[in-house]
Structure formats: C-alpha cells, structure tokens
C-alpha positions in Angstrom: -4.4 2.8 -28.8 -3.6 0.0 -26.4 -2.0 0.8 -23.1 0.9 -1.0 -21.6 0.7 -2.0 -17.9 3.9 -3.0 -16.2 5.1 -4.1 -12.8 8.6 -2.9 -12.0 10.9 -3.8 -9.0 13.5 -1.2 -8.0 14.6 1.3 -5.4 13.3 4.8 -4.6 16.0 7.0 -6.0 14.7 10.4 -4.8 12.6 11.8 -2.0 8.9 11.8 -2.9 7.8 15.2 -4.1 4.2 16.2 -3.5 1.9 18.8 -4.9 -1.7 19.5 -6.0 -3.1 20.5 -9.3 -5.0 23.8 -9.7 -8.2 21.8 -9.1 -6.9 20.5 -5.8 -6.1 16.9 -6.9 -3.1 15.5 -5.0 -0.1 14.3 -7.0 3.2 12.8 -6.0 6.2 11.6 -7.9 9.6 10.1 -7.4 12.4 8.6 -9.4 12.8 4.8 -9.5 16.1 3.2 -10.1 16.0 -0.3 -11.7 19.2 -2.3 -12.0 19.4 -5.7 -13.7 21.1 -8.5 -11.7 22.5 -11.4 -13.6 24.9 -14.2 -12.8 28.3 -14.0 -14.5 29.5 -17.6 -15.1 33.1 -16.6 -15.9 33.5 -14.8 -12.5 31.0 -17.1 -10.7 29.2 -14.2 -9.0 26.2 -11.9 -9.4 26.9 -8.6 -11.1 24.8 -5.5 -11.6 23.8 -4.6 -15.2 23.0 -1.1 -16.5 20.8 1.1 -14.3 17.5 2.4 -15.8 15.7 5.4 -14.4 11.9 5.8 -14.4 9.7 8.6 -13.2 6.7 7.3 -11.1 3.7 9.5 -10.8 0.8 8.9 -8.5 -2.6 10.6 -8.0 -5.2 11.2 -5.3 -5.1 8.8 -2.3 -2.1 6.9 -3.6 -0.1 10.2 -3.8 -1.1 11.2 -0.3 -0.1 7.7 1.1 3.3 7.7 -0.7 4.4 10.7 1.4 4.2 8.9 4.7 5.3 5.5 3.4 8.4 5.9 1.1 11.9 7.1 1.7 14.9 7.4 -0.5 16.5 3.9 -0.9 13.4 1.9 -0.2 13.0 -1.3 -2.3 9.5 -1.1 -4.0 7.2 -2.7 -6.5 5.4 -0.4 -8.8 2.4 -1.3 -11.0 0.9 1.1 -13.5 0.6 2.4 -17.0 3.9 2.8 -18.9 4.3 6.0 -21.0 7.3 7.2 -22.9 7.5 11.0 -23.3 9.6 12.3 -26.2 10.6 15.9 -26.9 13.3 17.9 -28.7 15.5 20.6 -27.4 16.9 22.3 -30.4 18.1 19.4 -32.5 18.6 17.0 -29.6 15.9 14.4 -29.0 15.1 13.4 -25.5 12.9 10.7 -24.0 11.8 9.7 -20.5 9.9 6.7 -19.4 7.2 7.3 -16.8 4.8 5.0 -14.9 1.4 6.3 -14.0 1.2 4.3 -10.8 -1.9 2.3 -9.9 -0.2 0.6 -6.9 3.0 0.9 -5.0 4.3 -1.4 -2.2 7.5 -2.3 -0.4 9.4 -5.3 -1.8 9.0 -7.8 1.1 11.7 -10.1 -0.2 14.2 -7.6 1.1 12.6 -6.6 4.4 9.3 -6.3 6.4 6.6 -3.7 6.6 3.5 -3.1 8.7 0.3 -2.0 7.0 -1.8 0.8 8.5 -5.1 2.0 7.2 -5.1 5.6 6.0 -8.0 7.8 7.1 -10.6 8.4 4.4 -9.3 5.9 1.9 -11.9 3.8 -0.1 -12.2 0.3 1.3 -11.0 1.2 4.8 -12.9 -0.5 7.6 -15.0 1.8 9.5 -13.7 2.3 13.1 -17.2 2.8 14.5 -18.5 -0.4 13.0 -15.5 -2.4 14.2 -14.2 -2.9 10.7 -17.5 -4.2 9.2 -17.7 -1.7 6.3 -16.4 1.2 4.4 -16.8 5.0 4.7 -19.7 6.7 2.9 -18.7 6.4 -0.8 -16.1 3.6 -0.6 -16.1 0.0 -1.7 -17.0 -2.7 0.7 -14.1 -4.4 2.4 -13.9 -8.2 1.5 -15.0 -10.4 4.4 -11.7 -12.2 4.7 -9.9 -8.8 5.3 -12.5 -7.9 8.0 -12.1 -11.3 9.7 -8.3 -11.0 9.6 -8.4 -7.5 11.2 -10.9 -8.7 13.9 -8.8 -11.7 14.6 -5.7 -9.6 15.0 -7.5 -7.2 17.3 -8.8 -10.0 19.5 -5.2 -11.5 19.7 -3.8 -8.2 20.8 -6.5 -7.8 23.5 -5.9 -11.3 24.7 -2.2 -10.7 25.0 -2.7 -7.4 26.8 -1.8 -7.4 30.6 -4.7 -7.8 32.9 -5.5 -5.2 35.5 -4.8 -6.1 39.1 -8.5 -6.0 40.0 -9.4 -8.7 37.4 -9.4 -12.3 38.7 -7.0 -14.7 37.0 -8.5 -16.2 33.9 -11.2 -13.4 33.5 -10.7 -11.0 30.6 -12.4 -7.6 30.6 -14.5 -6.9 27.5 -14.4 -3.4 26.1 -17.1 -1.6 24.2 -15.0 -1.9 21.0 -14.8 -5.7 21.4 -18.6 -5.9 21.9 -19.1 -3.9 18.7 -16.8 -6.3 16.8 -18.6 -9.3 18.3 -22.0 -7.8 17.3 -20.6 -7.3 13.7 -19.5 -10.9 13.6 -22.9 -12.2 14.7 -24.6 -10.1 12.1 -22.4 -11.5 9.4 -23.0 -15.1 10.6 -26.8 -14.5 10.5 -26.6 -13.1 6.9 -24.4 -16.1 5.8 -26.9 -18.6 7.2 -29.9 -16.9 5.5 -28.1 -17.1 2.1 
C-alpha cells in the first residue's frame, strides 16, 4: 500500500492536547482548519470557500515541542502522512481525515517567529561544544547551521554594551566565545586536510 504525504496550510483550530501512551511515548494532537481562498471575478474580491477540518497527530519530540510553540489561531504548515479513518455508528457512516505529522511550522507569510533549540532534541547543537555537534545519539548538525549560530552569537556579543573598565575598542572574550573559536579552528583544520 502506498502512503500519501501532504503539506497543508491552515490555522490551529483548537488548543494542542498532550498525552503519553502506556509505554510513555509523548503524543499531541490538534484540529487544523483549512479554508480555500479564491478570487471572485464577479464581485472583484477574494472570498473564502468551504472550510475543511483535519486532525493533526504528532509523536515524540515533535509532540513535546508543539505544546510550547502553538496556540489556537496560529497559521501553520503541516507536513505528514494523510490517513482517512472510516467507521459506522449504527447505519450512519463517518469519516475523518488525519495527518500523522512529520513536521509543523508557523506560516511566515503571515507573521514572524523566532526559533529556539529544544533541550534533548536530535540534531541540537551541544552547548558545551559551542554548537559543534549533537547530543549522544543524535544526528550531526550540518556545518552551515553551526556557522550561522556561531555568527549570530558573535554578533550578539559584539553588540553587547561594554563594561566601564574596558578601554574603548577592546572587547572582552568570554570562555564560551573561546570554545566557539576553538571549534571553528578545528573545523577549518579538518576542511584543509580533506
């Protein structure tokens, strides 16, 4: 049986509900409202079409992150596996479309968002290593992401106010900055050897 993967743009219609399976696996779900927008030439304006309602279910780290990230009404993009559940109640047939989410994010065409790394998530830069790797069993973070994070940290440090004891034009270097700098040098050495 082939599986259908979809990306849907809509609005969070309910608060995110969270729970865990009997085995302790985190699970969250919410209802997603999707309304078609089309241009009505006769009235010369945009009109809303029929609303569709989908249930979005997320598991593990994504489920945990949804709780702190989404609120009712937020515009989102959801990517995942589409399933249609059918059942009968007496003689009445019912069906419900559900997306088993792989990824959920805010729709940035309608607003802005600021990304924050979640503790313990695969692919998260290690704080001790200055962003140079991942936690024990995770995937390595691509180099361009590590470089972007280090650049952002360096910009924030450069923009920070200097202490009155520091002479003008002299910037204090913290231990964290030295760790980041050491990580960069190590990466440059590996790149030149390749």
